[in-house]
C-alpha positions as CSV (number, residue, x, y, z in Angstrom):
1,M,-4.7,22.6,10.2
2,K,-4.9,23.2,6.4
3,S,-8.4,22.1,5.0
4,N,-7.7,19.5,2.2
5,F,-10.4,17.9,0.7
6,F,-11.7,14.2,1.2
7,F,-13.0,12.1,-1.7
8,M,-14.1,8.4,-2.0
9,P,-15.7,7.8,-5.3
10,I,-15.9,4.1,-5.9
11,P,-17.9,1.5,-4.3
12,Q,-16.8,-1.0,-1.9
13,Y,-18.2,-4.0,-0.3
14,F,-16.8,-5.7,2.7
15,G,-17.5,-9.2,4.4
16,A,-16.6,-12.9,4.3
17,G,-17.5,-14.5,1.0
18,I,-18.0,-11.2,-0.7
19,S,-15.6,-12.0,-3.6
20,M,-17.9,-14.6,-4.6
21,E,-20.2,-11.8,-5.9
22,I,-17.6,-10.8,-8.6
23,G,-19.6,-12.7,-11.4
24,A,-22.8,-10.9,-10.6
25,Q,-21.0,-7.4,-10.4
26,L,-19.5,-8.2,-13.8
27,A,-22.7,-9.1,-15.2
28,Q,-24.2,-5.5,-14.1
29,L,-21.6,-3.9,-15.8
30,H,-22.6,-5.7,-19.0
31,S,-19.1,-7.4,-19.1
32,K,-18.8,-10.0,-21.9
33,K,-15.0,-10.7,-21.7
34,A,-12.8,-10.1,-18.6
35,L,-9.0,-10.2,-17.8
36,V,-8.3,-11.5,-14.5
37,M,-4.8,-10.7,-13.3
38,Y,-2.9,-12.2,-10.4
39,D,0.7,-13.3,-9.4
40,K,2.1,-17.2,-8.7
41,G,1.3,-16.9,-5.1
42,V,-2.3,-16.2,-5.2
43,E,-2.4,-18.7,-8.1
44,A,-1.1,-21.4,-6.0
45,A,-3.2,-20.6,-2.7
46,G,-6.1,-21.5,-5.5
47,I,-7.8,-18.5,-5.0
48,P,-8.1,-17.4,-8.9
49,S,-9.7,-20.4,-9.8
50,K,-12.6,-19.9,-7.6
51,I,-13.2,-16.5,-8.4
52,V,-12.8,-17.2,-12.4
53,Q,-15.8,-20.1,-11.7
54,C,-18.0,-17.3,-10.4
55,I,-17.3,-15.3,-13.5
56,Q,-17.9,-17.7,-16.1
57,A,-21.1,-19.1,-14.1
58,E,-22.5,-15.7,-15.4
59,G,-21.4,-16.7,-18.9
60,I,-18.6,-14.1,-19.1
61,L,-15.8,-15.2,-20.9
62,V,-12.3,-14.8,-18.9
63,V,-8.7,-14.3,-19.8
64,Q,-6.2,-15.2,-17.4
65,N,-2.8,-13.8,-16.6
66,G,-0.6,-14.7,-13.6
67,D,2.3,-13.2,-14.7
68,V,2.4,-10.3,-12.4
69,E,5.8,-10.4,-10.3
70,S,6.6,-8.8,-6.9
71,D,7.1,-4.9,-7.7
72,P,5.6,-5.4,-11.2
73,S,7.5,-3.7,-13.8
74,D,7.0,-1.3,-16.6
75,I,7.5,-4.3,-19.0
76,T,5.1,-6.5,-17.5
77,V,2.3,-4.0,-17.1
78,K,2.9,-2.9,-21.1
79,R,2.8,-6.7,-22.2
80,I,-0.4,-7.3,-20.1
81,A,-2.1,-4.4,-21.6
82,E,-1.3,-5.4,-25.2
83,I,-2.6,-8.9,-24.5
84,A,-5.9,-7.2,-23.3
85,R,-6.2,-5.4,-26.5
86,Q,-5.8,-8.2,-28.4
87,E,-8.2,-10.0,-26.7
88,Q,-10.7,-7.2,-26.8
89,V,-11.4,-7.5,-22.9
90,D,-14.3,-4.8,-21.6
91,A,-13.2,-5.4,-17.8
92,V,-10.2,-5.9,-15.6
93,V,-10.1,-7.9,-12.6
94,A,-7.2,-7.8,-9.9
95,I,-6.5,-10.6,-7.3
96,G,-3.7,-10.3,-4.9
97,G,-1.9,-7.8,-2.8
98,G,-0.5,-4.4,-3.9
99,S,1.6,-5.7,-6.8
100,S,-1.6,-7.3,-8.7
101,I,-3.8,-4.6,-8.1
102,D,-1.3,-1.7,-8.7
103,A,-0.3,-3.5,-12.1
104,A,-4.2,-3.8,-13.0
105,K,-4.1,-0.2,-12.5
106,C,-1.7,0.9,-14.8
107,V,-3.3,-1.4,-17.3
108,K,-6.6,0.0,-16.8
109,L,-4.9,3.5,-17.5
110,L,-3.4,2.1,-20.8
111,L,-6.6,0.7,-22.0
112,N,-8.4,3.9,-21.7
113,N,-5.8,6.3,-22.6
114,S,-3.7,7.1,-25.5
115,G,0.0,7.1,-25.0
116,V,2.6,5.0,-23.6
117,L,3.2,3.9,-19.6
118,E,6.2,6.5,-19.4
119,D,3.9,9.5,-20.5
120,F,2.1,9.0,-17.3
121,Y,5.2,9.7,-15.1
122,D,4.3,13.2,-15.6
123,L,1.6,13.7,-13.2
124,T,0.3,16.5,-15.0
125,R,-0.7,14.4,-18.2
126,P,-4.7,14.4,-18.2
127,Q,-6.1,10.8,-17.7
128,K,-9.6,9.7,-18.7
129,P,-11.1,8.0,-15.6
130,S,-13.8,5.9,-17.5
131,G,-14.0,3.2,-20.0
132,I,-13.1,-0.3,-19.4
133,P,-13.9,-1.0,-15.7
134,M,-11.6,-2.3,-13.1
135,I,-12.6,-4.4,-10.1
136,A,-10.1,-5.0,-7.6
137,I,-10.3,-8.4,-4.9
138,P,-7.3,-7.8,-2.2
139,T,-5.8,-11.0,-0.9
140,T,-3.3,-9.3,1.6
141,S,-4.1,-6.9,4.4
142,G,-1.6,-4.3,3.7
143,T,-1.3,-1.7,0.8
144,G,-4.9,-0.9,0.4
145,S,-4.7,-0.5,-3.3
146,E,-7.9,-1.4,-3.7
147,A,-9.3,1.8,-2.2
148,S,-6.8,4.6,-3.5
149,K,-5.6,5.9,-6.8
150,G,-2.4,5.6,-7.7
151,G,-0.1,2.5,-8.7
152,V,3.6,1.9,-7.9
153,I,5.7,0.5,-10.8
154,T,9.5,-0.4,-11.2
155,D,10.8,1.6,-14.1
156,T,13.7,-0.8,-15.5
157,S,15.4,1.7,-17.5
158,K,16.2,3.6,-13.9
159,G,15.8,0.9,-11.5
160,Q,13.6,2.9,-9.2
161,K,9.8,2.7,-8.2
162,R,7.3,5.2,-9.9
163,T,4.5,6.0,-8.6
164,I,1.2,6.9,-11.2
165,I,-1.1,8.8,-9.8
166,G,-4.6,10.0,-11.2
167,P,-8.1,9.3,-11.9
168,G,-7.3,7.0,-14.7
169,T,-5.5,4.5,-12.0
170,M,-8.9,4.4,-9.7
171,P,-10.3,0.9,-9.5
172,D,-14.0,1.2,-10.3
173,M,-15.3,-1.3,-7.3
174,A,-13.7,-3.1,-4.9
175,L,-14.7,-6.6,-3.0
176,V,-13.0,-6.7,0.4
177,D,-13.4,-10.3,1.6
178,P,-11.1,-11.3,4.8
179,E,-11.6,-15.0,4.2
180,L,-9.0,-14.7,1.3
181,T,-6.4,-13.7,3.9
182,L,-6.7,-16.7,5.8
183,S,-3.9,-18.7,4.1
184,V,-1.4,-15.8,3.8
185,P,1.8,-16.8,5.8
186,P,2.9,-15.4,8.9
187,K,5.7,-13.8,7.4
188,V,3.9,-11.8,4.7
189,T,1.0,-11.1,7.1
190,A,3.4,-9.4,9.5
191,A,5.3,-7.1,6.8
192,C,1.5,-6.1,5.4
193,A,0.6,-5.2,8.6
194,F,3.3,-2.3,9.2
195,D,2.5,-1.0,5.6
196,V,-1.2,-0.5,7.1
197,L,0.5,1.2,10.2
198,A,2.7,3.3,8.0
199,H,-0.2,4.4,5.6
200,A,-2.1,5.4,8.7
201,I,0.6,7.4,10.4
202,D,1.8,9.1,7.4
203,A,-1.9,10.1,6.3
204,I,-1.9,11.6,9.9
205,T,1.1,13.6,9.6
206,S,1.6,14.3,5.8
207,N,0.8,18.2,4.8
208,M,-2.6,16.9,2.8
209,T,-3.9,15.8,6.1
210,N,-7.3,16.7,7.2
211,P,-9.8,15.9,10.2
212,I,-11.6,13.0,8.1
213,T,-8.6,11.3,7.1
214,Q,-7.1,11.9,10.5
215,A,-10.1,10.0,12.3
216,I,-10.0,7.0,9.7
217,S,-6.6,7.0,10.2
218,Y,-6.7,6.7,14.1
219,E,-9.1,3.9,13.5
220,A,-6.9,2.1,11.2
221,I,-4.1,2.3,13.9
222,R,-6.7,0.9,16.7
223,L,-7.8,-2.2,14.4
224,M,-4.2,-2.9,13.4
225,K,-2.6,-2.7,17.0
226,G,-5.4,-4.9,18.3
227,S,-5.4,-7.7,15.8
228,Y,-1.8,-8.0,14.2
229,R,-0.6,-10.1,16.6
230,Q,-3.1,-12.7,16.5
231,A,-3.3,-12.4,12.6
232,V,0.1,-13.4,12.4
233,G,0.2,-16.2,15.3
234,D,-3.2,-17.6,14.3
235,G,-4.0,-17.0,10.9
236,A,-7.1,-19.0,10.9
237,S,-8.6,-16.3,13.3
238,L,-11.2,-15.1,10.7
239,Q,-11.9,-11.8,13.4
240,A,-8.3,-11.2,13.4
241,R,-8.2,-11.2,9.7
242,S,-11.2,-9.3,9.4
243,D,-9.9,-6.3,11.6
244,M,-6.5,-6.2,9.6
245,H,-8.3,-6.4,6.4
246,L,-10.3,-3.5,7.4
247,A,-7.4,-1.7,8.7
248,S,-5.9,-2.2,5.2
249,N,-9.0,-0.9,3.6
250,L,-8.8,2.2,5.6
251,G,-5.2,2.7,4.8
252,G,-6.0,2.6,1.4
253,I,-8.7,5.1,1.7
254,V,-6.8,7.8,3.5
255,L,-3.6,7.3,1.3
256,S,-5.9,8.4,-1.6
257,N,-6.7,11.3,0.3
258,A,-3.7,12.5,2.2
259,K,-1.0,10.7,0.4
260,C,2.0,9.3,2.1
261,S,5.1,11.0,3.2
262,V,8.8,10.4,4.2
263,S,8.5,6.7,5.4
264,H,7.1,5.7,1.9
265,A,9.7,7.9,0.2
266,F,12.3,5.8,1.9
267,A,10.3,2.5,1.5
268,H,10.1,3.0,-2.4
269,A,14.0,3.7,-2.5
270,M,15.1,0.6,-0.6
271,G,12.4,-1.7,-2.3
272,A,13.8,-0.7,-5.7
273,L,17.4,-0.8,-4.7
274,Y,17.6,-4.1,-2.7
275,H,14.2,-5.9,-3.6
276,V,13.0,-5.8,0.1
277,P,9.3,-6.5,0.2
278,H,7.6,-3.0,0.8
279,G,5.9,-3.9,4.2
280,V,9.3,-4.7,5.6
281,C,10.8,-1.5,4.3
282,C,7.6,0.5,5.8
283,A,8.3,-0.9,9.3
284,I,12.2,-0.4,8.9
285,F,11.4,3.5,8.4
286,T,8.3,4.4,10.1
287,P,9.9,5.0,13.6
288,A,12.4,7.4,12.7
289,C,10.3,9.0,10.2
290,L,7.6,9.7,12.5
291,E,10.4,11.3,14.9
292,Y,11.6,13.4,12.1
293,V,8.2,15.3,11.6
294,A,7.2,15.3,15.3
295,D,7.6,19.1,15.7
296,Q,5.3,19.8,13.0
297,R,2.7,17.5,14.3
298,P,2.8,17.7,18.1
299,E,-0.8,16.8,18.9
300,E,-1.0,14.1,16.2
301,I,2.0,12.3,17.7
302,R,0.4,12.3,21.3
303,K,-2.7,10.6,19.7
304,I,-0.6,7.9,17.9
305,A,1.5,7.3,21.2
306,K,-1.8,6.8,22.8
307,L,-3.1,4.4,20.6
308,L,0.1,2.3,20.8
309,D,0.2,2.4,24.3
310,T,2.9,4.1,24.4
311,P,3.6,5.7,28.1
312,F,4.5,9.4,28.4
313,R,4.0,12.1,30.5
314,E,1.6,14.8,30.1
315,D,4.2,17.7,30.2
316,E,6.9,15.6,28.4
317,S,8.3,17.1,25.1
318,T,6.7,16.2,21.7
319,A,10.2,15.0,20.6
320,S,10.4,12.7,23.7
321,I,7.1,11.4,23.0
322,A,8.1,10.9,19.3
323,W,11.2,9.0,20.5
324,R,9.1,6.7,22.8
325,T,6.7,6.1,20.0
326,G,9.4,4.9,17.7
327,E,10.8,2.6,20.2
328,T,7.3,1.1,20.4
329,I,6.9,0.4,16.7
330,H,10.3,-1.0,16.4
331,K,9.8,-3.2,19.2
332,M,6.1,-4.2,17.7
333,Y,7.6,-5.1,14.2
334,R,10.3,-7.1,15.6
335,S,8.0,-8.9,18.2
336,V,6.5,-10.4,15.0
337,G,9.8,-11.3,13.1
338,V,10.1,-8.7,10.7
339,P,14.0,-7.9,10.2
340,D,16.1,-4.8,10.8
341,I,17.6,-2.6,8.2
342,I,20.8,-4.1,8.9
343,E,19.6,-7.7,7.5
344,Y,19.7,-6.1,3.8
345,I,22.2,-3.3,4.3
346,P,24.6,-3.6,7.2
347,D,26.6,-0.3,7.1
348,A,24.8,3.0,7.4
349,A,27.5,4.8,4.9
350,E,26.1,2.6,2.0
351,A,22.6,3.2,3.0
352,K,22.9,7.0,3.1
353,R,24.7,6.7,-0.5
354,A,22.2,4.6,-2.2
355,L,18.7,5.5,-0.4
356,I,19.0,9.5,0.4
357,P,18.9,10.3,-3.4
358,V,16.4,8.1,-4.3
359,A,14.1,9.2,-1.5
360,K,14.6,12.7,-2.3
361,Q,13.1,12.4,-5.6
362,D,10.3,10.2,-4.8
363,I,6.9,11.8,-4.7
364,M,6.0,10.8,-1.7
365,A,8.7,13.2,-0.2
366,T,6.7,16.2,-1.3
367,F,3.8,15.4,1.0
368,S,6.0,15.4,4.3
369,P,5.5,18.5,6.5
370,R,9.3,18.7,6.8
371,A,11.3,19.0,4.1
372,L,13.5,16.1,3.3
373,D,16.8,17.2,2.6
374,D,20.4,15.4,3.0
375,A,20.8,16.1,6.4
376,G,17.5,14.9,7.4
377,G,18.1,11.9,5.4
378,C,21.4,11.0,7.3
379,W,19.7,11.7,10.6
380,I,16.7,9.3,9.8
381,I,19.2,6.6,8.4
382,D,21.2,6.7,11.4
383,R,18.4,6.8,13.9
384,T,17.0,3.9,11.9
385,F,20.4,2.1,12.4
386,E,20.4,2.9,16.1
387,L,17.1,1.0,16.6
388,A,18.4,-2.0,14.7
389,R,21.3,-2.2,16.9
390,Q,19.6,-2.3,20.0
């Protein structure tokens, strides 16, 4: 195995109720005026008001912005960054799922660096990591964005998702509170769970993997497998929610180190072009993409199969074990109501025309241990439709 580095640069606090420490944490950072970002769904759940009260109790002024949309756009990010400059905030707090946290990462990047957002599509451009700090408070168990550098935003000029990666997008702290996930609806909980699974599998199989990321990823799979059904079926179970939230956080940690791979390249393409929730896209493409890289990661495929309770013979081929594991993952996501690709794109030929060119250009494709070409893309889509039609 290639020796890749592992790095975790920020403090993270995990536990029920830990989000209520936000005021004290900002006070320790000597904040006087904080921008608090969230989306309409989180606002409707009543979460921001409680967190804002904790901040204000420390005598810190708050500028609230609830304009973050699903798959946040470059327009939204730039607008909120301009508000932050005008208000002269000295800290950013993101409350929500991946959309809110990714948008806040990009706002932090713009506040601490010269240039416009589009400049940072060039991943070789230097990024200043310090300056105005950002604290992430995740409210869904999916992206693990609170623990990773990099944010995904929608490039409205090209209609595609862009991943901005670099030290300037890293949160400075995360407060990971499973109590905040208790109100997440079953449909969203189910989709997010398979984003977690995709992160773990991609981090195990990517060409940036290493023994540390693999160990963490296997634990994320174990936690996800043992809790996702209960978290979906009994959302009030704090134990199930805690296990899923921890799995999500671990997924973010490994994503920051080992990156993702082909499943996320296709998920980004489908999300940008068809506006399908990211976790749903991850669920749809994880089975075939795992099978696609099986020959490059034979031992890892066996370990993943065992964790997912996929039966196989010890003398069975890697390709066969991967095929069985893909079937297992497909049954898992369908069992909790996550739709198949045919619900959004009924024709495989259309999917090939639309998705393959975008997926090939996605940065996550570069981390695959097996190159993604047109033939490979066609195979992945054909296999994905085959599973959907079973």
